[in-house]
N, C-alpha and C positions, 0 to 999 in steps of 0.2 A: 344577502344570503351567505351561508358559511362556506369555507373552502370546499373544493370539489371532493376531497378525500374524507371529510369528517362531518359530523352533525354538531349542532350547538351543545348538545348534552355531553358529547365526547371530547370537547375542548379541554385542554389542561386547565386545572383550577387557577394557575397563575398565568393564564393566557395574556391578560392585559400587561402584566409585567414583562413577559417575553416580548410582546409587541413593542413596548416602550424601549426596552434595552436594545432591540435589534436596530432601532433608528439612531442609536448613538454613533458618534464618529468612531471609525475603526482605525486606530493608529498603526499603520503598517511599518514594519521595521526590516531593513535589509539584513542579510546574514552578517555582513561586515560590521554593521552597527551593533548587532547583537553580541558579536564576539568581542568588540572593543569595550563593551560594558559588562563583560563577564569577569567579575572580580569577587573575591571572597570577603572583602571588608564589610563591616556592618552597614555602612551607608549604601553601598551597591546592592547588598542583599535586600535591604528595606525598600529601596526604590524599585527593584525588580519585582518584589512581591506585590507592591501597590499597583504597579503597571499591569502585571499579570491578572491581578484580581479584578481590575477594571475592564481589561480587554478580552479575556477568555469568555465571559458571559455574552459579549456582543457576538462573537463568532458562533457560539453554541445556539444563541437565540435565532440567528439567521438560518442555521441549518435546521432547527426545529420548525421554523416556518416553511422551509422547503419540504420537509416531511409531511406537514399538515396539508399541503396542497397536492399531494399525490392522489391518484385514484383510490377509491374506497377499497378495492380488492388488494391494493398494495399495502395501504396502511393497516388493514386488518390481518395481513399475513403475520403469523406469530413471530417470525424472525425479524421482520422489519419493525414490528411492534416492540420487541425487546430492545432493539438498538435505539428506537425513539425514546423508550422509557429511560434508558441509560443516559441519553443526552439530557432529558428533563431532570434527572437526579443530579447530574454534574452541574448543570446550569444553576439549580436551586442551591446546591451546597456551596458553590463559590460565590454566588450573588449574595447569599445570606451570611457570609462569614463575618462581616463586621470589619472594624478598623484594624489596620496593621501599623502599630505605632511604636513597637519596640522589638528587640530580637526574640523575645519569648513568643510573640505573635507571629513573627517571621517563621520560626521553627514549626509552630502549629499549622501555619498555612502550607508549609512544605509538606508536612505529613498529609494534609488534606489533598494536595495536588497528587502526591504519590498514590494515595488510595483511589482517587478518581481515575487516574490513568490506568490503573490495573483493571478497572471495570470495563474499559474499552478494548482490552486485548483481543477479545474474540469477535470484535465488531465486523471485520472484513469477512470472516467465515460465515457469520450470521447473515450478512447481507447477500453473500454469494449463494448460500443455500436457499434463502428466501426468494431470490430472483430466479433461481432454477425452478422452484415450485410455481412461481407466477407465470413464467414463460411456458411451462408445460401445460398449464390450464388456459392461459391467454397469450398465445404466441404473438399477437399484434402489439402487445404492450412493450415499448422500448423505453428504457430509463437511462440511456447513456449520458445525457446532459445532466440529469440529477446526480448520477453516480460520479461523474467527473468533478462536479462541484463539491460533493460530499467528501471524496477522497483527497482532493486538493486541500480542502480545509482541514481534514484529519491530519495530513502530513504537517501542515503549518502549526497547528495547535500542539501536536506531539513534540515538534522541535522546540517550541517555546517552553513547554512544561519540562521536558527532559533537560534542556539547557539550564533552567532554573534549579532543578535538582542537582545538576552537576556543579553549579556554583558553590554549593555547600561543601563539596568534597572534591577539590581540584585534583586531577590525575596527571601524572607526568606523561608528556607526549600528547596531551590534548589541550585545545583551546575550546572551552565549553564542550559541546558534543562532537566537535570536529577533531579527528585524529590527524596529527601532523606527521607527514612522512609515512603514511599507511601503505602497507604492502598488499596489493590486491591478490597476489599469488597465494599468500598464506590463507586468506579467506576462502578463495576458490578451492584450494586443495582440501581444506577441511570439509567444505560442503560436498565436494565430489565423493569423498569417502563415505559420507553418510548416505548420499543418494544412491551410490552403487550398492550399498548394503540393503537399502530399501528395495531397489530394483531386483536384486538377487533373491530377496525373500518372497517376491511376488512371482518371478518367472523362473527362478532356479539358475539364473546367470545374469551377467551384466557386462556391458562394454567397458573396456579400459578407458581411462581419461588421460590423454597425453598433453603435456604443456610445452609450448614453444614460444619463441620470440624473445622479447626483453623481459626476462623473468625477474630482474632486479628493479623494475620500475616502481616508483612510489608516487603518491599524491596525497594532498590534504583532502579528506572527505569524511563523511559520516559512515562508520563501518556497518551499522545496522542497515542502511540503505543499500550498500553494495551487497551485503549478504542476502537481502530480500531479492534483489534483481537477479543475481547470479543463481540463486536457488531455483527460481522459476524457469530460467532459460535452460539450466542443466537438467532439470526434471524432464522438460519437453524433449531434449536431445537424447537422453538415455532411454526414455520410454519409447520414442519413435524408432530408434535404432534397434532396440531389443524386439519390439513387436514385429517389425518388418523382417528381420533376419532370423529370428527364432522360428517363425512360421516356415522357413525354408530349410531348417536343419532338424536333426533328430539325434537322440542318443547323447552320450557323454561328451561328444566332440562339439556340442552346440556352442558352449561358451567360447571356445577357441576360434569359432568362425565369425563371431561378431566383430564388425569393424570398429575401431576406436572412435571416441569423440575427441576432437582436437580443440584445445583452448590455446589461443595465441594472444599474447599481450604485447602492445606497442605503446611507447610513450612519445607524445608530442610536446610542444611548448605549453599548450594550455589544456590538453586533453590526455587521458589514457584511454586507449581503445582496446576492448576485449572482444575477440572474435571466437564464437563457439560454432564449430562445424560438425555436422553429423551426416550419416548416410541412412537416414530414416525414411527415405522415399520422397521427401519434399511435400509440397502442397500444390494442388491444382490452382491455376491462376484465378479461377472464378471464386476461390475461397480465401484468397490472400487478404482481401480487404475486410472480410467478415471476421478474420482472426483477431483483429484489433478492437472488436466490439465487446462490451461487457456481456458475459454469459455465453459466449461462443466457445464450444469445446467439442472435441471428438470423443470425449470419454463416454458419453451416454451411448453413442452408437457402438463403440467398442465393447462396452459392458454387455450389450445385448447380442453381440455377434457370436456365431458358432466358433470362430477362431479364438476369441477371447475366452470362451467357456472351457477350452482345452486346458488353459493355464490356471483358472480360478477355481478354488475348491471351497466354497462356503462363504459365509458372511464376513469372516475375518479377512480373507483374501480380497473380497470386494472392497472392504474398508481400506485396506492397504493400497489398493489400486486407485481409489478415490483420492487418497493422500498424495499419491504420485501425480495423478492427472489433474487434480484440482477441479474447480467449478467454472473455469473459463474466464477468470479475472487476472490470470498471471501476466499475459502479454500487455493488456492495456495498463495495468498497474505498474509493470516494469517500466514501460515507456513514460508514464506519468512521473515516477520517481526520478528518472534520468532527466526529463525535461524540466523538472522543478528548478534545477540549478543550471539550466542552459545546455544540458547534454541531450542525448537522444538514443533511441533504439530503433534499428531497422533490420529488415531481413532480405536476403537474396535466396530465392528458391530455384532449384533445378528439379522440376517434377520428375519422378521416377528415380531420383538419386538421393538428394538430401537438401539440407538447409544450412545456410550460413547466417548466424545472428550476430549483429554488431551492437555492442553496448558502449556508448561514448560517454565518458565521465569527465566532467570539468573540474580542474583544480580549484579548490576552495580556500586558497591562501588569502589571508586577510589583506585587503587593499587591492586585490585584482578585480577586474571588471565583473567576474562571475559572482563575487560576494557583494558587490554594490548595486547590481542590477535589480530591477523589480521582479520578484519571483512570481510564480503563478498565483499564489495566494493573494499577493498584493493586487494583482490585476483583477482577481475575483472580487475581493472586498471593495475595490474602488468603484465597481459598477454601481450606478445610481439605483436607489431603491425603486422598484417598479410597483406602481399602484396596481392592485388586482382585487379580485373578489374577496381575497383573504382579508384585506384591510376593512372591508365593509362590515365585518362582524362587529367591530367596535361600536358602530352606530346603533346596533340593536342589543347591546349588552348593558 
């Protein structure tokens, strides 16, 4: 019988090829090994292109199989369907590229990789919106395990593809995609300004953001990952603070009465810790575990509340607030990004007062344990292939 989520007629036309490729060996590579082989000479670029051309389809094929085993109501959701279609297109494009035997082909392959990466840029938002719709209609459907695998693999493949692109144009201060001596403060300050502006456009005011601690701390890390994590945490802090305290104020003095959000940076031997403290009221203990699940958010109930309607004036404001609040993927994805390289994210709540969020980032200096360890993607892909009803399709095709 076919997988639970699909019919025989709806199987991809290249299903057999996908199934065969998914069974290939997945050559996992540590970040340290990746960085050591990140060189711009012709031999290194050619080897990297050949390796990527062989390995990326394996990862995409395995995720396509995961999609096809989802319940029918999930696979038929247009947002999930669009992401699956994009995975199918990328798999076919890279799998069918042909031999990479000279620099001209290497350059062509790089252009293909860049094109395919751009197709996946909206994937997280698509999945989040689709999951919101599915949960609204079928609250019993939980996809945390699927989503954890999907996003772990997504992080890994994007690192590999971005690093390959970076090999062609080496940047000063970078080893591949890793920025050496990166300043977290500069990234957080830029994000804070943008999020304050967004908050002010929605509510008419925004908390100040104060920076404390070791402001000169640095680490080797992937800037895009830090930007993503800090954006999500800062959005939550500014939104919670504004909503809690603006409800208790009125008139032109409202902005001055908002307590600040505090960002404190500290540097250790192997970690940089960023603590974000707000006075947004905290979270009841019964909800703290749910907050780490995909799709959990307070945005929906806020949007429908009388208090929120005081501040929102039409569809444009609703859209802005959705941008600030997200769809409930922020916390689990922030933690996944941190844990990917041995860091972590955790919270301390004082219900009725506020929340302290701790983002622990591990130094990614080449040769350190954090770059030689098996990352989450390695552990995922090392898992033995599980026989399931999905594999029985081959016997009737």
